[in-house]
N, C-alpha and C positions, 0 to 999 in steps of 0.2 A: 256191849253190843252184841247183840244176837247175830251168829252168822249165818246164812245160806249156804248150806254146803253140798248142797245136790248138783249135781253136775250131770248134762247127757253128755257131753263134748265136752272135755279140762282142757281149765287154765284156771293153778296154780295159777284157776285160774286158769281152759286152757288149749286143749288138742282139738281137732278139728279132723275131719278125714271125708275123701270120697267113697262112697260105694254105688254100685249098682242095685236097685229094686225092681223088682216085680209086681207092678204097678195092681196084678189080677193077683189073687189068690184063693184057693180054697179055704173052707171052717177050720181052723187050728186055734184053740187058746191058749196063749202062751203067756204068763205071768211075766211083767220084765220089772224088777227092782235095781234100784240105784240108791248108794247110801255111802256118803265120805265122810267116816268119822273123827272128829279130830279133837283130843281128848282134852285140851282148854279152852275150848267152845261151850258157853252157858247151855245154849241148846243145839242139839246135834238132828239135823233130817234127814227122811228117808222117800224117797219116789215109789211108792206101788202103783202100775198100772198093770194093761195087760194087753195083747199083740192085737193088730185089726180082727172082727170077725165078721164073718161070710158064711155060705153055706156053699157043698157042693150041688145045690141047683144053681145058687146064686150069687157067684163069686163077685167079690167085692174091688171098689178102686178103690186104693189108697190115699191116693192125692183127694179124694173127698171122705174118705173116713177119718182122714187124721183132721181135720178140721169141724169134729163132732166129738164135744168134751163125753158124752153117751158111751162112743164107740172103747174110749179107751181105757174107762176107767170102770172100776166092778163098783156094782149099782148099791153096796153099802160098806157099811165104815168096817174091814177085814180086823179078823183077831189078830194083830202082829207085836213081838215082842223079843227083846232081847235078853238072853243069861251068860253071866261073866264065871270066866273059865277061869282057875288058877294053877300053877304047877310052880310046889317052891320045892327047891336045890333039884331040878333035874327031874323032879317026878312025872308022870303023867296029870294032863291038866283034867282037873274036877269040876263040877259047878259049886261056886263060892255060897250059892242059895238067894244072890240078888237078881230079881227080876225084873225087868223093864218095858213095862207097858208102852204101848207108844201109840198117840192120842192122834187127832188130827186136825189141823187146821187148812184154810182155802187163801192163798193169797191172791190178790189182784189185780196186779201189774206187770203180768209178762207182754213182752212186745207182740203187736203180732207177726204171724208167720205160717208155713206151712202146716203144724200143729195148731192144735185150737188155744185160745186165750181170750179175754187177758187173768181168767180165774183158774187158778191149779192146787190140787188138794196135795199135799205131802203129811206124812205121818213123822212124829216128834217127839223124843224126850229128852227132860231137862235135867236127867240124871247124872253124877259125875262117873266118869270112865277112868278107873285106874291104868298107871301108868307101869312099865316097868323096873323094879330096885333086882339089887344085886341076885339075891335070890329067890323073891317073887317074878312070874310072869305072868303075862295076862294075855285071853283071848276072849273075843267077843260071839257070839252064835245067835245069828237072828232067825227067830220063824215065824211065817206067815202063814194062817190059816184060811184057805180057799172058800166059798160058800160052801164046796162040791165037800169039805171037810180033809182034801187035801191038803198036804204041806209042806210047802218051800221051805227051803234051808239054804243058808249060808256063813260063812264062819270067816272071821280075820285078824292077828296078831292087830295091838296097837304101839302104832309110831309112837315110840316114847323120849324124855329128856328133853332137850333145850336144842334148837338150832339159833346158833348167837352170831352175830355181824360183828367182825373187828375193824371197823371204821368210822369216822367221823363225819365226814366229809366224799366227795365224788368230785372230778376232775375231768374239765373236756375243754377244750377250744377250737374256736370257730375255723382257723386258718387249716387248708388241710394237711392232713399229717398220717404217719404211717403210725404214730408212736402211740403204745396202749398205756393205760391205768391199773390197778388191780384192786378188789376186793377179797376179803382173808374169811371163810366161814367156818363154824365146826359140825360135825355130821351128827345123825343122832341113830340109836337104835331102831333099830329093823326097818330104816328106812335104805331104799335101794338107788332113787330115781329123783333129784332136784331138779330146781328149776329157778331163776334168780329173775327178776325185773325190774325195772326201776317206773318213777312216776313222777312227771315234772308238771306242777300245776302252778296257773300263775290266770291274770285278766289283762283282758284287752278293750279298746274301746274306742270311738273318734271323742278326738279332746272336745269334752261338755257336754257328752250326751253319759248315759249308766256303762257300767263296764259289766263284760258278758265273762264268767268262769271259764274255762279251757285249761285241757290235760291233755299230755301227753304219754302214753304209755309204751314201754317196747319189752319184749322179754326175748331172755338170751337159751332158751328152748330146753326143753326138759331131758336132760341127760345124766346117765351113771355116774356115780360118785367115782370110779375110774375114768370118766373123761375130764375130771379136773384134774388142777397140780397139786399134789399134796407138799403139805410145807414141811421141810426138812426138819428132822429132831422133834417132830409133834406125835401124837396117837391119832388124832382127830382132826386137824385143820387143814383144810383146802384152800385155791386158789383160785378165782374165774378172773381172765384177763379181757377187759374190754376195750375200744377205740377210744379215742379223746373225742373224735369229731361224730359222734350217735347224734346227742344234744342239739347242735347246732343243723346239723344235717337234717332231724326230723324237722327244727324251728324253721327249715328253709320250706319243706313242703305244707305245712301246716299253714305258715303264713301267704308262703306268693310270693315273688316278686312286686305285684299292683301294692301292696300293702303294707312292705318293708318299708320302717318310718327312715325320711333324710330329710337335707333341710329344706329341699325343695315340695317336699310334700309331706308336712310335719303335723299329719291329719289323725294315726293313731296313737295312743298311748299304751303302755302295757306294764304292767306291775309282776314282779314275782309273787307268790305264795309260798310254795313249800316242793323240797324233793325228797320223796320215800324210794327205798328199798325194801323189794320185796323176797321174800326164801319161801319156798315150799318144798317140803320132803316126805316124798309117797313111799307104799308098802311095798310087796313083791308083789302081791294080787296088781295092785297098778299097775305097776313095770311091764309087768304080763300084759295086761290091756293095752298099753300103747303099747308095748311092741307088734302083737298083733293091728293094732292099727298100721302101722306103719311100715307093715309087711303088706298088705292088704292096699295099701293104697299104692304100692309097689307091683300089685300084681303075681306078688313070689308066695302067694297062700293057698292050698288047695284043703286047709281044716276049713270047720263050721267054724260059727263067730267065737270067739272065747269070752269066756264067762265062768265065775265062781258060784253061782246059783243052780245048789243043787233042787231042779223039779220045774224052773223055769230060764229066763235069761235075765242078764246083766252085769251089776260088779258091787260087790260088798268088800269094803275096804278102809284103810284109814290112811292120815297126813298128820304133818304139822304145818302151820303156818305162823310167819312170824314178817312183822314188817318195822324199820327202823325208819325214822325220818333225821335226814344229815343235812349237814350244809352244803353250798356249793362254794369252791374251792375261790379263791383272789384273785385267781387267772381266770375260769369264768366269769365272776362276775365282772371283770373289766370288760371281755369281750361282748357279755349282755347289754352295757352299761353306756360305753365306750364306740360301738360297732352299729351300723345301719339296722336295727331289731328292733328299738323303738323302746325300751326298757328303761325305767327311771325308777332312780331308788325313790324308797318311799320315806 
């Protein structure tokens, strides 16, 4: 399945920020580029737009322009391509001769919001991205040629290897507890920021009526690798601890006391679909971008916006993304089926 790996604010998934914006600004055209490359994806996407346009004599209102497709997009398809670079045995990175020209497509399902919708133009490539070996290291350089022939550039390393998760089931319990469970995962080359999340899917409905698909997703937050406990006597295994109450606390919020099943109100039935664990591992540029967002949220930064785009703004970097479907422990199933949550065995 093709993975749409564009982020304008991140979540491995995933990040949000709070910023103050000057709603009126003089003319200045700035290319805005966002690309999150995943070597394992069959298709990778890059979002290429421009900052809001106005004039010195007629400053524009950003809220109005944000909803206008023409204001944020270039009037024509830009010449955009990615060049592959390789280093052998620690030598300088040099071009391999591979050049990926980016084509365009339009998605038509962006949800309404401050920015224009539902149509979004994206640049993409289905070319294969190589990953590092013991002797060969790869980098990728993006070039975007503007209508005035100025060139925007960005370069990134590629997050390599596999992020594996050493678990087959997860454990939760309904009774309040301070207990924790853990999962073990492996680190990836060139990755410095990790985020782990879980997704619980189920169906619910009134007895005798069609069922509605529901899901609960939660994340344990983006963290540097140093924030996780390293497993003793291993080279690249780390441990995440999680509260055993998480699933049932979220179920209580999602279901609400008025629809929790009990013998006096057997009006709702629920069935378990599956449980999935996600892990994302991002590179140094992404980590720098995320750390900048954290400092600006807290009002600690005096610098301009973080960007690794030469001649523009935004971010061009890479990540790995893995998912694993796991089972629920027998203790978790007992609490779901035998306590007033309305879940039934299929």
